[in-house]
NUFI-108551 format. One record per atom (N, C-alpha, C): residue number from 1; residue in three letters; chain; atom name; x, y, z. Coordinates in nm, 4 decimals, padded with zeros to 6 digits. Layout:
<pts>
NUM:ALA:A:CA:X:Y:Z
...
</pts>
This chain:
<pts>
1:MET:A:N:00.9806:-02.6768:01.2829
1:MET:A:CA:00.9960:-02.5417:01.3277
1:MET:A:C:00.8927:-02.4606:01.3865
2:ARG:A:N:00.9382:-02.4230:01.5036
2:ARG:A:CA:00.8640:-02.3768:01.5773
2:ARG:A:C:00.8534:-02.2186:01.5747
3:ARG:A:N:00.6632:-02.1791:01.5838
3:ARG:A:CA:00.6170:-02.0833:01.5548
3:ARG:A:C:00.6379:-01.9572:01.6935
4:LEU:A:N:00.6914:-01.8423:01.6415
4:LEU:A:CA:00.7512:-01.7746:01.7575
4:LEU:A:C:00.5942:-01.6679:01.8303
5:THR:A:N:00.6210:-01.6464:01.9171
5:THR:A:CA:00.5068:-01.5486:01.9430
5:THR:A:C:00.5386:-01.3959:01.9381
6:LYS:A:N:00.4520:-01.3152:01.9375
6:LYS:A:CA:00.4826:-01.1881:01.9137
6:LYS:A:C:00.5802:-01.1234:02.0188
7:GLU:A:N:00.5636:-01.1744:02.1105
7:GLU:A:CA:00.6737:-01.1366:02.2239
7:GLU:A:C:00.8493:-01.1441:02.1998
8:GLU:A:N:00.8347:-01.2889:02.1322
8:GLU:A:CA:00.9171:-01.3828:02.1291
8:GLU:A:C:01.0184:-01.2948:02.0255
9:SER:A:N:00.9350:-01.2691:01.9033
9:SER:A:CA:00.9652:-01.2016:01.7957
9:SER:A:C:01.0379:-01.0684:01.8182
10:LEU:A:N:00.9371:-00.9774:01.8995
10:LEU:A:CA:01.0324:-00.8483:01.9434
10:LEU:A:C:01.1312:-00.8906:02.0225
11:GLU:A:N:01.1772:-00.9394:02.1043
11:GLU:A:CA:01.2622:-00.9891:02.1849
11:GLU:A:C:01.3835:-01.0241:02.1010
12:LEU:A:N:01.3774:-01.1115:02.0107
12:LEU:A:CA:01.4721:-01.1486:01.9290
12:LEU:A:C:01.5427:-01.0100:01.8204
13:TYR:A:N:01.4041:-00.9004:01.7657
13:TYR:A:CA:01.4611:-00.8042:01.7205
13:TYR:A:C:01.5081:-00.6978:01.8066
14:ARG:A:N:01.5092:-00.6824:01.9297
14:ARG:A:CA:01.5535:-00.5799:01.9998
14:ARG:A:C:01.7107:-00.6474:02.0294
15:GLN:A:N:01.7378:-00.7854:02.0286
15:GLN:A:CA:01.8642:-00.8206:02.0503
15:GLN:A:C:01.9816:-00.7948:01.9449
16:LEU:A:N:01.8951:-00.8479:01.7996
16:LEU:A:CA:01.9577:-00.8019:01.6744
16:LEU:A:C:02.0075:-00.6434:01.7025
17:ASP:A:N:01.9118:-00.5751:01.7252
17:ASP:A:CA:01.8920:-00.3857:01.7001
17:ASP:A:C:02.0279:-00.3681:01.8283
18:ALA:A:N:02.0854:-00.4548:01.8740
18:ALA:A:CA:02.1835:-00.3732:02.0101
18:ALA:A:C:02.3217:-00.4388:01.9546
19:LEU:A:N:02.3060:-00.5151:01.8562
19:LEU:A:CA:02.4166:-00.5502:01.8189
19:LEU:A:C:02.5027:-00.4617:01.7139
20:ALA:A:N:02.6380:-00.4793:01.6940
20:ALA:A:CA:02.7371:-00.3967:01.6193
20:ALA:A:C:02.6720:-00.4099:01.4897
21:PRO:A:N:02.7406:-00.3298:01.3810
21:PRO:A:CA:02.6807:-00.3200:01.2423
21:PRO:A:C:02.7311:-00.4564:01.2097
22:VAL:A:N:02.6653:-00.5492:01.0977
22:VAL:A:CA:02.7456:-00.6379:01.0254
22:VAL:A:C:02.7996:-00.6050:00.8948
23:THR:A:N:02.9131:-00.6370:00.8637
23:THR:A:CA:02.9708:-00.6141:00.7620
23:THR:A:C:02.9833:-00.7535:00.6662
24:LEU:A:N:02.9633:-00.7381:00.5180
24:LEU:A:CA:02.9323:-00.8116:00.4200
24:LEU:A:C:03.0767:-00.7955:00.3500
25:VAL:A:N:03.0736:-00.8937:00.2698
25:VAL:A:CA:03.1857:-00.8807:00.1520
25:VAL:A:C:03.0889:-00.9206:00.0536
26:ILE:A:N:03.0454:-00.8419:-00.0224
26:ILE:A:CA:02.9581:-00.8747:-00.1772
26:ILE:A:C:02.9585:-00.8022:-00.2762
27:PRO:A:N:02.9904:-00.8547:-00.4176
27:PRO:A:CA:03.0766:-00.7965:-00.4923
27:PRO:A:C:02.9478:-00.6604:-00.5572
28:ALA:A:N:02.9885:-00.5719:-00.5803
28:ALA:A:CA:02.8915:-00.4741:-00.5990
28:ALA:A:C:02.7842:-00.4902:-00.7034
29:ALA:A:N:02.7831:-00.5665:-00.8229
29:ALA:A:CA:02.6763:-00.6122:-00.8812
29:ALA:A:C:02.5927:-00.6937:-00.8119
30:VAL:A:N:02.6218:-00.7731:-00.7159
30:VAL:A:CA:02.5182:-00.8460:-00.6186
30:VAL:A:C:02.4393:-00.7519:-00.5413
31:VAL:A:N:02.5607:-00.6761:-00.5219
31:VAL:A:CA:02.4223:-00.5655:-00.4197
31:VAL:A:C:02.3406:-00.5044:-00.5008
32:PHE:A:N:02.3771:-00.4485:-00.6270
32:PHE:A:CA:02.2839:-00.3848:-00.7372
32:PHE:A:C:02.1516:-00.4640:-00.7280
33:ASN:A:N:02.1660:-00.6206:-00.7559
33:ASN:A:CA:02.0639:-00.6974:-00.8228
33:ASN:A:C:01.9952:-00.7039:-00.6595
34:LEU:A:N:02.0452:-00.6897:-00.5253
34:LEU:A:CA:01.9493:-00.7122:-00.4326
34:LEU:A:C:01.8980:-00.5507:-00.4116
35:ILE:A:N:01.9355:-00.4411:-00.4373
35:ILE:A:CA:01.8441:-00.3363:-00.4225
35:ILE:A:C:01.7180:-00.3561:-00.5442
36:GLY:A:N:01.7577:-00.3912:-00.6403
36:GLY:A:CA:01.6269:-00.4262:-00.7726
36:GLY:A:C:01.4996:-00.4882:-00.6621
37:GLN:A:N:01.5912:-00.6011:-00.6218
37:GLN:A:CA:01.4794:-00.7266:-00.5479
37:GLN:A:C:01.3810:-00.6554:-00.4446
38:CYS:A:N:01.4862:-00.5640:-00.3554
38:CYS:A:CA:01.4128:-00.4754:-00.2134
38:CYS:A:C:01.3220:-00.3856:-00.3167
39:GLN:A:N:01.3373:-00.3079:-00.3976
39:GLN:A:CA:01.2247:-00.2289:-00.4744
39:GLN:A:C:01.1376:-00.2946:-00.5176
40:LEU:A:N:01.1157:-00.3990:-00.5448
40:LEU:A:CA:01.0214:-00.5054:-00.6256
40:LEU:A:C:00.9397:-00.5274:-00.4997
41:ALA:A:N:01.0187:-00.5864:-00.3956
41:ALA:A:CA:00.9380:-00.6027:-00.2508
41:ALA:A:C:00.8441:-00.4835:-00.1838
42:LEU:A:N:00.9287:-00.3441:-00.2063
42:LEU:A:CA:00.8568:-00.2664:-00.1964
42:LEU:A:C:00.7501:-00.2014:-00.2568
43:ARG:A:N:00.6899:-00.2289:-00.3604
43:ARG:A:CA:00.6060:-00.2152:-00.3933
43:ARG:A:C:00.4799:-00.2900:-00.3619
44:HIS:A:N:00.5089:-00.4046:-00.2891
44:HIS:A:CA:00.3488:-00.4590:-00.2617
44:HIS:A:C:00.2944:-00.3923:-00.1293
45:PRO:A:N:00.1697:-00.3719:-00.1791
45:PRO:A:CA:00.0682:-00.2759:-00.1060
45:PRO:A:C:00.0840:-00.2829:00.0479
46:SER:A:N:00.1334:-00.4052:00.0894
46:SER:A:CA:00.1232:-00.4528:00.2510
46:SER:A:C:00.2546:-00.3992:00.2607
47:ASN:A:N:00.3434:-00.3817:00.2113
47:ASN:A:CA:00.4695:-00.3068:00.2534
47:ASN:A:C:00.5017:-00.2093:00.2986
48:HIS:A:N:00.4663:-00.1903:00.4150
48:HIS:A:CA:00.5047:-00.0692:00.4721
48:HIS:A:C:00.5366:-00.0828:00.6210
49:GLY:A:N:00.5628:00.0704:00.6715
49:GLY:A:CA:00.6335:00.0606:00.8299
49:GLY:A:C:00.7537:00.0323:00.8331
50:PRO:A:N:00.8126:-00.0001:00.9588
50:PRO:A:CA:00.9582:00.0471:01.0020
50:PRO:A:C:01.0613:-00.0462:00.9207
51:SER:A:N:01.0208:-00.1861:00.8455
51:SER:A:CA:01.0800:-00.2532:00.7959
51:SER:A:C:01.1050:-00.1542:00.6477
52:ALA:A:N:01.0018:-00.1550:00.5596
52:ALA:A:CA:00.9721:-00.0679:00.4422
52:ALA:A:C:01.0825:00.0758:00.4261
53:LEU:A:N:01.0756:00.1298:00.5428
53:LEU:A:CA:01.1213:00.2338:00.5617
53:LEU:A:C:01.2951:00.2149:00.5761
54:ALA:A:N:01.3036:00.1017:00.6567
54:ALA:A:CA:01.4745:00.0766:00.6527
54:ALA:A:C:01.5142:00.0112:00.5657
55:ALA:A:N:01.4348:-00.0328:00.4530
55:ALA:A:CA:01.4902:-00.0963:00.3445
55:ALA:A:C:01.5101:00.0301:00.2442
56:ARG:A:N:01.4114:00.1043:00.2524
56:ARG:A:CA:01.4240:00.2205:00.1717
56:ARG:A:C:01.5812:00.3099:00.2017
57:GLN:A:N:01.6068:00.3401:00.3482
57:GLN:A:CA:01.7124:00.3632:00.3770
57:GLN:A:C:01.8434:00.3206:00.3448
58:TRP:A:N:01.8552:00.1665:00.3505
58:TRP:A:CA:01.9223:00.0752:00.2985
58:TRP:A:C:01.9916:00.1168:00.1322
59:ILE:A:N:01.8714:00.1054:00.0882
59:ILE:A:CA:01.8660:00.1380:-00.0691
59:ILE:A:C:01.9580:00.2894:-00.1155
60:GLU:A:N:01.8920:00.3712:-00.0195
60:GLU:A:CA:01.9607:00.4959:-00.0723
60:GLU:A:C:02.0991:00.5058:-00.0309
61:GLN:A:N:02.1482:00.4678:00.0825
61:GLN:A:CA:02.2997:00.4600:00.1232
61:GLN:A:C:02.3880:00.3723:00.0271
62:VAL:A:N:02.3584:00.2742:00.0333
62:VAL:A:CA:02.4093:00.2045:-00.0681
62:VAL:A:C:02.4113:00.2556:-00.2187
63:ALA:A:N:02.3066:00.3154:-00.2956
63:ALA:A:CA:02.3194:00.3851:-00.3958
63:ALA:A:C:02.4108:00.5033:-00.3948
64:ARG:A:N:02.4265:00.6073:-00.2900
64:ARG:A:CA:02.5137:00.6719:-00.2835
64:ARG:A:C:02.6443:00.6499:-00.3031
65:TYR:A:N:02.6711:00.5408:-00.2127
65:TYR:A:CA:02.7613:00.4718:-00.2050
65:TYR:A:C:02.8356:00.4540:-00.3217
66:LEU:A:N:02.7743:00.3111:-00.3804
66:LEU:A:CA:02.7683:00.3099:-00.5165
66:LEU:A:C:02.8255:00.3982:-00.6474
67:ASP:A:N:02.7236:00.4855:-00.6146
67:ASP:A:CA:02.7562:00.6220:-00.6880
67:ASP:A:C:02.8890:00.6968:-00.7263
68:GLY:A:N:02.9455:00.6791:-00.6034
68:GLY:A:CA:03.0867:00.7339:-00.5545
68:GLY:A:C:03.1710:00.6318:-00.6444
69:LEU:A:N:03.1599:00.5398:-00.6529
69:LEU:A:CA:03.2475:00.4623:-00.7250
69:LEU:A:C:03.2260:00.4483:-00.8578
70:VAL:A:N:03.0829:00.4433:-00.9077
70:VAL:A:CA:03.0064:00.4286:-01.0536
70:VAL:A:C:02.9118:00.5234:-01.0892
71:PRO:A:N:02.9808:00.6688:-01.1209
71:PRO:A:CA:02.8599:00.8029:-01.1223
71:PRO:A:C:02.7659:00.7311:-01.2213
72:GLY:A:N:02.6451:00.7849:-01.1415
72:GLY:A:CA:02.5241:00.7741:-01.2205
72:GLY:A:C:02.4283:00.6523:-01.1462
73:THR:A:N:02.5016:00.5594:-01.0593
73:THR:A:CA:02.4565:00.4414:-01.0016
73:THR:A:C:02.3245:00.5055:-00.9550
74:PHE:A:N:02.3456:00.6146:-00.8795
74:PHE:A:CA:02.2295:00.6663:-00.7676
74:PHE:A:C:02.1045:00.6999:-00.9002
75:ASP:A:N:02.1172:00.7554:-00.9361
75:ASP:A:CA:02.0192:00.7882:-01.0545
75:ASP:A:C:01.9480:00.6755:-01.1214
76:LEU:A:N:02.0314:00.5407:-01.1604
76:LEU:A:CA:01.9745:00.4416:-01.1966
76:LEU:A:C:01.8786:00.3822:-01.1141
77:VAL:A:N:01.9451:00.3771:-00.9630
77:VAL:A:CA:01.9066:00.3161:-00.8643
77:VAL:A:C:01.7257:00.3709:-00.8634
78:GLN:A:N:01.7320:00.5104:-00.8487
78:GLN:A:CA:01.6322:00.6091:-00.8600
78:GLN:A:C:01.5174:00.5690:-00.9486
79:MET:A:N:01.5528:00.5133:-01.0744
79:MET:A:CA:01.4491:00.4881:-01.1689
79:MET:A:C:01.4000:00.3497:-01.1377
80:GLY:A:N:01.4094:00.2612:-01.0659
80:GLY:A:CA:01.3755:00.1606:-00.9865
80:GLY:A:C:01.2386:00.1980:-00.9254
81:PHE:A:N:01.2662:00.3235:-00.8530
81:PHE:A:CA:01.1309:00.3364:-00.7949
81:PHE:A:C:01.0123:00.3815:-00.8239
82:ASP:A:N:01.0530:00.4191:-00.9822
82:ASP:A:CA:00.9798:00.4906:-01.0701
82:ASP:A:C:00.8993:00.3860:-01.1545
83:GLY:A:N:00.7446:00.3876:-01.1686
83:GLY:A:CA:00.6858:00.2685:-01.2715
83:GLY:A:C:00.7276:00.3081:-01.3813
84:ARG:A:N:00.7462:00.4315:-01.4061
84:ARG:A:CA:00.7506:00.4510:-01.5607
84:ARG:A:C:00.8810:00.4053:-01.6415
85:PHE:A:N:00.9570:00.3668:-01.5573
85:PHE:A:CA:01.1244:00.2868:-01.6046
85:PHE:A:C:01.0842:00.1604:-01.6315
86:ASP:A:N:00.9655:00.0961:-01.5659
86:ASP:A:CA:00.9606:-00.0594:-01.5683
86:ASP:A:C:01.0027:-00.1037:-01.7467
87:GLN:A:N:01.0566:-00.2456:-01.7124
87:GLN:A:CA:01.0956:-00.2813:-01.8589
87:GLN:A:C:00.9838:-00.4404:-01.8627
88:PRO:A:N:00.9682:-00.4881:-01.9447
88:PRO:A:CA:00.8767:-00.5843:-01.9698
88:PRO:A:C:00.9652:-00.7039:-01.9404
89:ALA:A:N:00.9232:-00.8014:-01.8647
89:ALA:A:CA:00.9458:-00.9497:-01.8525
89:ALA:A:C:01.0006:-00.9956:-01.9641
90:PRO:A:N:01.1347:-01.0616:-01.9505
90:PRO:A:CA:01.1423:-01.1317:-02.0979
90:PRO:A:C:01.0467:-01.2680:-02.0612
91:ALA:A:N:00.9918:-01.3303:-02.2194
91:ALA:A:CA:00.9197:-01.4142:-02.2353
91:ALA:A:C:00.9344:-01.5321:-02.1585
92:SER:A:N:01.0777:-01.5438:-02.1240
92:SER:A:CA:01.0979:-01.6809:-02.0369
92:SER:A:C:01.0386:-01.6598:-01.9019
93:GLN:A:N:01.0320:-01.5547:-01.8399
93:GLN:A:CA:00.9680:-01.5289:-01.7175
93:GLN:A:C:00.8202:-01.5252:-01.6990
94:GLU:A:N:00.7423:-01.4688:-01.8574
94:GLU:A:CA:00.6348:-01.4373:-01.8225
94:GLU:A:C:00.5674:-01.5808:-01.8463
95:GLU:A:N:00.6562:-01.6754:-01.9067
95:GLU:A:CA:00.6098:-01.8214:-01.9196
95:GLU:A:C:00.6132:-01.9071:-01.7828
96:GLY:A:N:00.6710:-01.8412:-01.6840
96:GLY:A:CA:00.6905:-01.8985:-01.5549
96:GLY:A:C:00.8359:-01.9789:-01.5202
97:GLU:A:N:00.9065:-01.9778:-01.6092
97:GLU:A:CA:01.0433:-02.0065:-01.6217
97:GLU:A:C:01.1575:-01.9303:-01.4824
98:ALA:A:N:01.2156:-02.0368:-01.4210
98:ALA:A:CA:01.3061:-01.9787:-01.3431
98:ALA:A:C:01.3692:-01.9169:-01.3709
99:ASP:A:N:01.4422:-01.7922:-01.2710
99:ASP:A:CA:01.4960:-01.7036:-01.3773
99:ASP:A:C:01.6421:-01.7460:-01.2801
100:ALA:A:N:01.7529:-01.7773:-01.4004
100:ALA:A:CA:01.8858:-01.8289:-01.3347
100:ALA:A:C:02.0047:-01.7709:-01.3024
</pts>
């Protein structure tokens, strides 16, 4: 793998940004899990800027869509941004076992 320069990376991003939207077929439960993973990544103190903003906007858009299918989903997703609702990790994860 070759390391891209900043200029090359920006050019690739510009090309991706010019493309039509991507349509994916993903089960709703998988999308919900992806939202949780994004929320976890957004908690990293160095994760800010345009990509973090895009992730937050994606989460809100998808959560509103899912809420139209299963009312209450939007509120549940919002809880994922609030540390007061954090749940302790299962003992298997605390011991370093891989998540299945």
